VOBA-1610 file (N, C-alpha, C; in pm, whole numbers, padded with zeros to 5 digits, always signed):
BEGIN
Met+06177+08629+16285Met+06203+08698+16158Met+06353+08711+16133Lys+06425+08749+16240Lys+06569+08763+16229Lys+06636+08629+16200Thr+06583+08523+16264Thr+06639+08390+16242Thr+06619+08347+16097Ala+06499+08373+16043Ala+06472+08338+15904Ala+06563+08415+15809Arg+06589+08542+15841Arg+06676+08623+15756Arg+06819+08569+15759Asn+06866+08530+15878Asn+07001+08474+15889Asn+07011+08340+15816Phe+06902+08260+15827Phe+06901+08131+15758Phe+06909+08151+15606Gly+06837+08251+15554Gly+06842+08280+15412Gly+06979+08328+15368Lys+07045+08405+15457Lys+07179+08453+15424Lys+07278+08337+15415Tyr+07264+08240+15505Tyr+07354+08125+15501Tyr+07334+08043+15374Trp+07211+08037+15327Trp+07185+07961+15204Trp+07252+08026+15083Leu+07274+08156+15090Leu+07344+08222+14980Leu+07489+08173+14969Tyr+07546+08133+15084Tyr+07684+08085+15082Tyr+07696+07941+15034Ala+07585+07866+15036Ala+07590+07724+14999Ala+07643+07703+14856Pro+07592+07774+14753Pro+07648+07752+14619Pro+07792+07799+14607Leu+07830+07903+14682Leu+07969+07949+14678Leu+08063+07844+14736Val+08022+07783+14848Val+08104+07678+14908Val+08112+07558+14816Ala+08000+07522+14753Ala+07999+07407+14661Ala+08092+07431+14542Met+08089+07551+14486Met+08177+07581+14373Met+08324+07583+14416Ala+08350+07635+14537Ala+08488+07637+14586Ala+08541+07494+14602Ile+08459+07406+14658Ile+08500+07266+14674Ile+08525+07202+14538Phe+08436+07230+14442Phe+08450+07172+14308Phe+08582+07214+14243Tyr+08616+07342+14255Tyr+08739+07391+14191Tyr+08864+07352+14268Leu+08849+07318+14397Leu+08965+07278+14477Leu+08992+07128+14469Leu+08901+07051+14412Leu+08922+06906+14402Leu+09049+06870+14325Pro+09078+06933+14210Pro+09206+06900+14143Pro+09327+06930+14229Met+09320+07037+14310Met+09431+07068+14399Met+09449+06959+14504Tyr+09337+06907+14553Tyr+09343+06799+14651Tyr+09408+06675+14591Val+09366+06638+14470Val+09423+06520+14404Val+09573+06542+14379Met+09610+06662+14339Met+09751+06692+14314Met+09833+06679+14442Leu+09781+06730+14552Leu+09854+06725+14678Leu+09872+06582+14728Val+09761+06505+14734Val+09772+06370+14790Val+09854+06279+14698Thr+09843+06298+14567Thr+09921+06215+14474Thr+10069+06248+14485Gly+10102+06374+14506Gly+10241+06413+14518Gly+10312+06353+14638Phe+10235+06312+14739Phe+10295+06252+14859Phe+10287+06100+14859Lys+10235+06041+14753Lys+10221+05896+14747Lys+10343+05831+14683Gly+10368+05706+14719Gly+10468+05629+14649Gly+10415+05580+14517Phe+10506+05536+14428Phe+10463+05495+14294Phe+10366+05378+14300Glu+10382+05288+14397Glu+10295+05170+14407Glu+10153+05206+14450Glu+10134+05326+14503Glu+10001+05368+14547Glu+09921+05436+14436Ile+09984+05463+14323Ile+09916+05538+14216Ile+09820+05447+14143Asp+09691+05478+14157Asp+09586+05400+14093Asp+09461+05486+14085Leu+09389+05472+13974Leu+09265+05549+13959Leu+09163+05515+14066Lys+09164+05391+14111Lys+09066+05350+14212Lys+09093+05413+14348Thr+09217+05448+14372Thr+09254+05501+14505Thr+09303+05646+14495Met+09268+05715+14388Met+09319+05850+14368Met+09270+05948+14475Trp+09153+05918+14536Trp+09098+06007+14638Trp+09151+05974+14777Asn+09216+05860+14793Asn+09264+05818+14925Asn+09385+05899+14968Leu+09397+05917+15098Leu+09514+05984+15152Leu+09636+05893+15139Pro+09756+05949+15129Pro+09876+05864+15117Pro+09905+05790+15247Arg+09965+05674+15235Arg+10001+05595+15354Arg+10119+05657+15428Gly+10196+05737+15359Gly+10308+05808+15420Gly+10338+05932+15338Leu+10437+06008+15381Leu+10475+06129+15309Leu+10602+06101+15229Ala+10585+06080+15099Ala+10699+06051+15011Ala+10760+06183+14964Leu+10841+06243+15050Leu+10901+06372+15017Leu+11003+06361+14905Asp+11050+06238+14879Asp+11147+06222+14771Asp+11086+06255+14635Asn+10951+06252+14625Asn+10887+06295+14500Asn+10918+06442+14472Tyr+10910+06524+14575Tyr+10936+06667+14557Tyr+11085+06694+14533Ile+11169+06615+14597Ile+11313+06632+14574Ile+11347+06597+14429Glu+11292+06486+14381Glu+11317+06446+14242Glu+11260+06548+14144Ala+11137+06596+14172Ala+11075+06694+14083Ala+11155+06823+14081Tyr+11203+06866+14200Tyr+11280+06990+14204Tyr+11412+06975+14131Asn+11479+06861+14146Asn+11605+06838+14076Asn+11587+06843+13924Lys+11473+06794+13877Lys+11447+06794+13733Lys+11405+06933+13683Leu+11334+07008+13767Leu+11273+07132+13720Leu+11347+07258+13762Ser+11440+07248+13856Ser+11502+07369+13912Ser+11568+07459+13807Pro+11640+07405+13706Pro+11697+07498+13606Pro+11589+07575+13530Tyr+11479+07508+13502Tyr+11371+07571+13425Tyr+11288+07664+13514Leu+11286+07635+13644Leu+11219+07725+13738Leu+11287+07861+13738Trp+11420+07861+13739Trp+11492+07988+13736Trp+11484+08054+13600Asn+11470+07975+13494Asn+11444+08034+13362Asn+11315+08115+13364Ser+11213+08059+13428Ser+11084+08130+13436Ser+11099+08261+13512Phe+11172+08258+13623Phe+11191+08381+13700Phe+11269+08485+13618Lys+11372+08441+13547Lys+11452+08534+13467Lys+11372+08595+13354Met+11269+08526+13307Met+11185+08579+13200Met+11069+08661+13255Val+11005+08612+13361Val+10881+08673+13408Val+10904+08806+13478Ile+11007+08815+13561Ile+11027+08936+13641Ile+11053+09059+13552Pro+11149+09056+13459Pro+11165+09175+13372Pro+11046+09201+13283Ala+10982+09093+13232Ala+10864+09113+13147Ala+10752+09182+13224Thr+10732+09142+13348Thr+10626+09201+13430Thr+10657+09347+13463Leu+10779+09375+13504Leu+10815+09512+13543Leu+10811+09606+13424Leu+10867+09565+13311Leu+10873+09653+13194Leu+10735+09680+13136Ser+10651+09576+13124Ser+10517+09598+13070Ser+10435+09687+13162Ser+10456+09676+13293Ser+10383+09761+13387Ser+10428+09907+13376Met+10560+09929+13364Met+10609+10065+13352Met+10565+10129+13220Leu+10572+10053+13111Leu+10528+10106+12982Leu+10378+10135+12984Gly+10301+10049+13046Gly+10157+10072+13057Gly+10127+10195+13139Ser+10206+10218+13245Ser+10186+10336+13328Ser+10216+10464+13250Leu+10326+10464+13174Leu+10359+10582+13092Leu+10254+10606+12984Asn+10211+10498+12917Asn+10106+10513+12815Asn+09977+10566+12876Gly+09940+10510+12991Gly+09817+10555+13056Gly+09822+10701+13095Phe+09937+10746+13144Phe+09953+10887+13181Phe+09941+10977+13059Ile+10010+10941+12952Ile+10006+11025+12831Ile+09867+11030+12771Leu+09800+10914+12764Leu+09667+10908+12702Leu+09559+10972+12789Ala+09580+10974+12921Ala+09478+11029+13009Ala+09496+11178+13036Lys+09621+11222+13048Lys+09645+11359+13093Lys+09719+11447+12992Trp+09769+11388+12887Trp+09841+11466+12786Trp+09767+11453+12654Lys+09669+11538+12637Lys+09584+11528+12519Lys+09658+11576+12394Phe+09656+11495+12292Phe+09721+11530+12166Phe+09635+11477+12052Arg+09657+11528+11934Arg+09578+11488+11818Arg+09603+11340+11787Gly+09494+11266+11776Gly+09502+11124+11745Gly+09500+11035+11867Ala+09495+11092+11989Ala+09495+11010+12110Ala+09372+10919+12116Asp+09258+10970+12070Asp+09136+10890+12073Asp+09137+10778+11971Ile+09230+10783+11877Ile+09246+10674+11780Ile+09351+10574+11827Ile+09459+10625+11885Ile+09569+10539+11930Ile+09524+10449+12044Phe+09445+10504+12137Phe+09402+10424+12252Phe+09321+10300+12212Pro+09218+10312+12127Pro+09148+10190+12082Pro+09237+10093+12006Leu+09333+10146+11929Leu+09423+10058+11856Leu+09511+09977+11952Ile+09555+10041+12061Ile+09633+09967+12162Ile+09546+09860+12227Leu+09422+09895+12259Leu+09332+09798+12323Leu+09300+09681+12231Phe+09306+09703+12102Phe+09277+09596+12007Phe+09372+09478+12027Gly+09493+09507+12076Gly+09589+09399+12102Gly+09542+09300+12206Met+09449+09339+12294Met+09397+09247+12394Met+09316+09135+12332Phe+09263+09156+12215Phe+09169+09061+12156Phe+09231+08978+12043Ile+09361+08990+12026Ile+09430+08910+11924Ile+09471+08777+11986Pro+09422+08665+11939Pro+09461+08535+11997Pro+09608+08505+11973Tyr+09669+08436+12068Tyr+09809+08398+12054Tyr+09831+08317+11926Gln+09739+08225+11899Gln+09759+08132+11787Gln+09765+08204+11653Ser+09696+08317+11641Ser+09687+08384+11512Ser+09815+08455+11471Ile+09905+08480+11567Ile+10025+08556+11534Ile+10152+08474+11556Leu+10139+08344+11578Leu+10257+08263+11607Leu+10359+08265+11493Ile+10312+08240+11370Ile+10404+08233+11256Ile+10472+08367+11231Pro+10398+08479+11219Pro+10469+08608+11202Pro+10556+08644+11322Leu+10517+08602+11443Leu+10599+08631+11560Leu+10734+08561+11551Val+10732+08433+11517Val+10857+08357+11504Val+10943+08415+11391Gln+10879+08449+11279Gln+10955+08507+11168Gln+11018+08641+11207Phe+10945+08721+11281Phe+10998+08851+11325Phe+11115+08832+11422Met+11098+08741+11518Met+11206+08716+11614Met+11332+08665+11544Asn+11314+08579+11446Asn+11430+08529+11370Asn+11495+08640+11288Ala+11412+08730+11234Ala+11464+08838+11151Ala+11548+08936+11232Val+11504+08965+11354Val+11578+09061+11438Val+11683+08992+11524Gly+11689+08860+11518Gly+11790+08786+11592Gly+11766+08777+11741Val+11640+08784+11783Val+11606+08775+11925Val+11540+08639+11949Lys+11604+08557+12030Lys+11552+08422+12053Lys+11559+08389+12202Gly+11507+08273+12236Gly+11516+08224+12373Gly+11434+08305+12471Leu+11486+08316+12593Leu+11413+08384+12700Leu+11394+08532+12670Leu+11490+08593+12603Leu+11476+08735+12569Leu+11359+08756+12474Gly+11347+08672+12372Gly+11234+08683+12280Gly+11102+08656+12348Leu+11101+08556+12439Leu+10978+08526+12513Leu+10938+08642+12603Ala+11036+08703+12669Ala+11007+08819+12754Ala+10952+08935+12670Met+11011+08958+12552Met+10962+09064+12465Met+10818+09039+12422Ala+10784+08915+12392Ala+10647+08882+12352Ala+10549+08914+12464His+10584+08883+12587His+10494+08910+12699His+10488+09058+12733Ile+10598+09128+12712Ile+10595+09273+12734Ile+10498+09338+12637Ile+10511+09302+12509Ile+10425+09363+12406Ile+10280+09322+12425Tyr+10257+09194+12455Tyr+10119+09149+12474Tyr+10059+09204+12603Gly+10143+09245+12697Gly+10090+09300+12823Gly+10058+09447+12818Ile+10113+09518+12718Ile+10092+09663+12711Ile+09945+09702+12703Pro+09859+09635+12623Pro+09719+09679+12617Pro+09647+09677+12752Ile+09659+09568+12829Ile+09585+09559+12955Ile+09645+09654+13059Thr+09778+09670+13059Thr+09838+09763+13155Thr+09804+09907+13119Thr+09804+09938+12990Thr+09766+10073+12947Thr+09622+10104+12986Leu+09533+10010+12964Leu+09392+10031+13000Leu+09376+10056+13149Thr+09443+09976+13230Thr+09431+09989+13376Thr+09480+10126+13423Phe+09598+10165+13377Phe+09654+10293+13423Phe+09581+10412+13361Arg+09539+10400+13237Arg+09469+10512+13174Arg+09340+10543+13248Asn+09263+10438+13284Asn+09139+10460+13359Asn+09167+10517+13497Tyr+09276+10471+13559Tyr+09308+10522+13693Tyr+09348+10670+13687Tyr+09435+10704+13592Tyr+09481+10843+13583Tyr+09370+10936+13536Ala+09281+10887+13450Ala+09171+10972+13403Ala+09077+11011+13516Ser+09073+10927+13621Ser+08983+10956+13733Ser+09041+11058+13830Leu+09170+11087+13818Leu+09232+11183+13910Leu+09195+11326+13871Pro+09176+11414+13968Pro+09134+11552+13936Pro+09241+11627+13860Gln+09199+11702+13761Gln+09292+11781+13680Gln+09357+11891+13762Glu+09290+11934+13871Glu+09346+12039+13956Glu+09478+11996+14018Leu+09495+11865+14039Leu+09619+11814+14096Leu+09736+11842+14003Leu+09715+11821+13873Leu+09819+11848+13775Leu+09842+11997+13756Glu+09734+12074+13759Glu+09749+12219+13744Glu+09829+12279+13859Ala+09807+12229+13980Ala+09882+12280+14095Ala+10030+12246+14081Ala+10060+12125+14029Ala+10200+12087+14009Ala+10265+12174+13901Lys+10189+12208+13795Lys+10243+12295+13690Lys+10273+12434+13744Met+10187+12483+13833Met+10209+12615+13891Met+10335+12617+13978Asp+10369+12501+14033Asp+10491+12491+14113Asp+10615+12470+14027Gly+10598+12465+13894Gly+10711+12456+13804Gly+10744+12317+13755Ala+10660+12219+13782Ala+10687+12082+13739Ala+10650+12064+13592Asp+10736+11995+13517Asp+10703+11963+13379Asp+10626+11830+13376Met+10597+11781+13254Met+10516+11659+13244Met+10585+11540+13309Leu+10716+11527+13288Leu+10790+11417+13349Leu+10793+11430+13501Gly+10808+11553+13549Gly+10808+11575+13693Gly+10673+11545+13755Ile+10565+11580+13685Ile+10431+11548+13736Ile+10413+11398+13748Tyr+10458+11327+13645Tyr+10445+11181+13649Tyr+10530+11123+13761Arg+10655+11166+13772Arg+10747+11104+13867Arg+10713+11136+14012Tyr+10678+11261+14040Tyr+10663+11304+14179Tyr+10517+11307+14226Ile+10422+11313+14133Ile+10282+11324+14173Ile+10206+11194+14146Leu+10206+11150+14019Leu+10123+11037+13982Leu+10184+10902+14020Leu+10313+10887+14002Leu+10376+10757+14029Leu+10360+10713+14175Pro+10379+10801+14273Pro+10362+10756+14413Pro+10220+10713+14448Ile+10119+10770+14381Ile+09981+10734+14413Ile+09926+10625+14321Ser+10014+10566+14240Ser+09972+10462+14146Ser+09993+10322+14201Ile+10028+10308+14328Ile+10059+10176+14384Ile+09943+10077+14368Pro+09816+10116+14393Pro+09708+10018+14373Pro+09702+09963+14232Ser+09719+10049+14132Ser+09716+10001+13994Ser+09839+09917+13962Phe+09954+09953+14018Phe+10074+09873+13995Phe+10058+09733+14053Val+09998+09723+14169Val+09977+09591+14228Val+09889+09505+14138Val+09783+09564+14084Val+09692+09490+13996Val+09765+09439+13872Val+09834+09528+13803Val+09897+09487+13676Val+10017+09396+13700Leu+10091+09415+13810Leu+10204+09327+13838Leu+10157+09185+13864Ile+10051+09169+13942Ile+09999+09035+13969Ile+09943+08975+13841Trp+09870+09054+13766Trp+09810+09003+13641Trp+09918+08960+13543Gln+10017+09044+13523Gln+10122+09014+13426Gln+10210+08898+13473Phe+10240+08892+13600Phe+10321+08782+13654Phe+10250+08649+13629Thr+10121+08644+13660Thr+10046+08520+13642Thr+10036+08482+13495Ser+10008+08580+13409Ser+09992+08553+13267Ser+10122+08501+13207Ala+10234+08566+13238Ala+10362+08523+13180Ala+10408+08390+13239Trp+10386+08371+13368Trp+10432+08247+13432Trp+10358+08126+13377Asn+10229+08139+13355Asn+10147+08025+13311Asn+10149+08002+13161Asp+10216+08087+13087Asp+10216+08072+12941Asp+10287+07944+12898Phe+10229+07877+12802Phe+10290+07757+12744Phe+10313+07773+12594Leu+10216+07833+12524Leu+10222+07838+12378Leu+10342+07918+12327Phe+10357+08041+12373Phe+10472+08120+12333Phe+10602+08054+12377Ala+10600+07997+12497Ala+10723+07939+12552Ala+10772+07821+12470Val+10681+07733+12429Val+10724+07614+12356Val+10770+07649+12215Val+10724+07761+12162Val+10761+07801+12026Val+10889+07883+12023Leu+10909+07969+12122Leu+11018+08066+12117Leu+11144+08023+12192Thr+11137+07917+12271Thr+11254+07877+12349Thr+11301+07737+12310Gly+11430+07712+12335Gly+11489+07581+12307Gly+11505+07500+12434Asn+11572+07387+12423Asn+11580+07292+12533Asn+11637+07351+12662Gln+11744+07427+12653Gln+11810+07478+12773Gln+11741+07602+12829Gln+11652+07663+12753Gln+11587+07786+12798Gln+11437+07770+12817Trp+11391+07647+12826Trp+11249+07627+12854Trp+11211+07690+12987Pro+11098+07757+12997Pro+11041+07789+13128Pro+10980+07665+13191Ile+10935+07676+13312Ile+10894+07558+13386Ile+10768+07493+13330Thr+10681+07570+13263Thr+10560+07510+13207Thr+10592+07409+13098Val+10690+07440+13014Val+10729+07348+12908Val+10803+07228+12967Ala+10892+07253+13061Ala+10967+07143+13124Ala+10873+07048+13197Leu+10772+07102+13262Leu+10676+07017+13332Leu+10599+06928+13235Asn+10561+06982+13123Asn+10492+06903+13022Asn+10581+06790+12970Asn+10710+06817+12954Asn+10801+06717+12900Asn+10842+06612+13002Met+10809+06633+13128Met+10834+06528+13229Met+10748+06405+13203Ala+10635+06424+13134Ala+10544+06312+13107Ala+10567+06256+12968Gly+10690+06257+12921Gly+10717+06214+12784Gly+10744+06067+12767Ser+10758+05992+12876Ser+10786+05849+12864Ser+10657+05768+12861Gln+10672+05638+12832Gln+10554+05550+12826Gln+10497+05525+12965Ile+10583+05512+13065Ile+10539+05493+13203Ile+10560+05625+13277Ile+10450+05687+13317Ile+10457+05819+13379Ile+10452+05804+13531Ala+10548+05860+13599Ala+10547+05862+13746Ala+10457+05977+13791Trp+10329+05947+13805Trp+10233+06053+13833Trp+10258+06122+13967Asn+10315+06050+14062Asn+10345+06112+14190Asn+10451+06222+14175Val+10555+06195+14095Val+10657+06297+14068Val+10598+06409+13982Gln+10513+06372+13886Gln+10450+06471+13800Gln+10363+06567+13881Met+10287+06514+13976Met+10201+06599+14059Met+10285+06686+14153Ala+10393+06631+14204Ala+10482+06711+14287Ala+10541+06826+14206Gly+10581+06798+14083Gly+10631+06903+13995Gly+10525+07006+13963Ser+10400+06962+13947Ser+10290+07056+13920Ser+10272+07154+14035Leu+10283+07103+14157Leu+10271+07192+14273Leu+10386+07291+14278Leu+10507+07244+14249Leu+10623+07335+14247Leu+10606+07443+14141Ala+10551+07405+14025Ala+10531+07502+13917Ala+10422+07603+13952Ala+10321+07559+14027Ala+10210+07648+14061Ala+10237+07731+14186Leu+10339+07693+14263Leu+10362+07756+14393Leu+10388+07906+14384Pro+10469+07957+14292Pro+10491+08103+14288Pro+10363+08183+14268Thr+10278+08141+14174Thr+10154+08217+14154Thr+10059+08200+14272Leu+10058+08082+14335Leu+09975+08064+14454Leu+10020+08157+14565Leu+10151+08167+14586Leu+10202+08255+14691Leu+10172+08401+14661Val+10180+08439+14534Val+10149+08577+14496Val+10006+08611+14533Tyr+09913+08522+14502Tyr+09772+08551+14532Tyr+09741+08537+14680Ile+09811+08447+14750Ile+09786+08432+14893Ile+09829+08558+14969Phe+09946+08610+14936Phe+10000+08724+15012Phe+09960+08859+14955Leu+09927+08865+14826Leu+09894+08993+14764Leu+09752+09001+14713Gly+09674+08894+14735Gly+09538+08891+14682Gly+09451+09003+14733Gln+09466+09037+14862Gln+09383+09145+14917Gln+09416+09279+14854Tyr+09544+09301+14821Tyr+09584+09425+14756Tyr+09537+09427+14610Phe+09532+09309+14550Phe+09480+09298+14413Phe+09334+09341+14409Leu+09255+09291+14503Leu+09113+09328+14508Leu+09096+09477+14541Arg+09179+09528+14632Arg+09169+09670+14665Arg+09201+09757+14544Gly+09301+09717+14467Gly+09336+09793+14348Gly+09226+09791+14246Leu+09163+09675+14225Leu+09052+09667+14131Leu+08935+09752+14177Leu+08903+09745+14306Leu+08791+09823+14359Leu+08821+09972+14355Ala+08947+10009+14383Ala+08983+10151+14377Ala+08962+10207+14239Gly+09005+10130+14137Gly+08987+10177+14001Gly+08843+10185+13960Ser+08763+10087+14006Ser+08621+10086+13965Ser+08545+10198+14034Leu+08579+10224+14160Leu+08507+10329+14232Leu+08544+10467+14180Lys+08672+10484+14145Lys+08713+10614+14094Lys+08669+10634+13950Gly+08658+10522+13877Gly+08616+10536+13737Gly+08469+10560+13727
//
């Protein structure tokens, strides 16, 4: 009976393993192609392992993409930090500082999550031109504003689950609203900060549509520069795949090293909510 139960449990993992393999196949093709020489690039042999390790593909890809790689970091890091901090402040105010109209403002903020990028491109560009904000600064502002709804939702749900007695005790000790946020809520908000930081970093890093519209040649982030590497008639797919890995590496490292904290933060919010 126990053996049959264990056998049934293993069968539950079979579709998960199959789906994991299916989704990892593009990564496999990207890796092996990035290490191949140009003469090895062929659709018939795309699944074959490389005959050697052509590291010069990665050197060439890095030389072409390195300025745009740092453009992405200069845009993503402040956009991620600022949208997370603004979301935390909004969540605190909407969850613990009840005021007239709060129940209307919160749904209006959440409505921003459902606005497609494509629908606001023209007014966004016109607004950025009107206020004189262009390039990486304008792109960072777009991601900060677009990130506020999801960060506000995450922090608002987290703060709403905290006991009101915690805030009342801080008020009795003489803390004002800012003091309560800074000394009480902010230190215990690390799980939610991890969730929104990873989410916002990934969203801003992988963006292409806003980036190609709001930035020029010298201020392209790496997603736009990577796309433009394939602009010639003869595409060096080995260099292109090496560049793709370099572009994906920061987000991969974030999830590899912080993925467990991301899941813990999501579970903490769901259990407390």
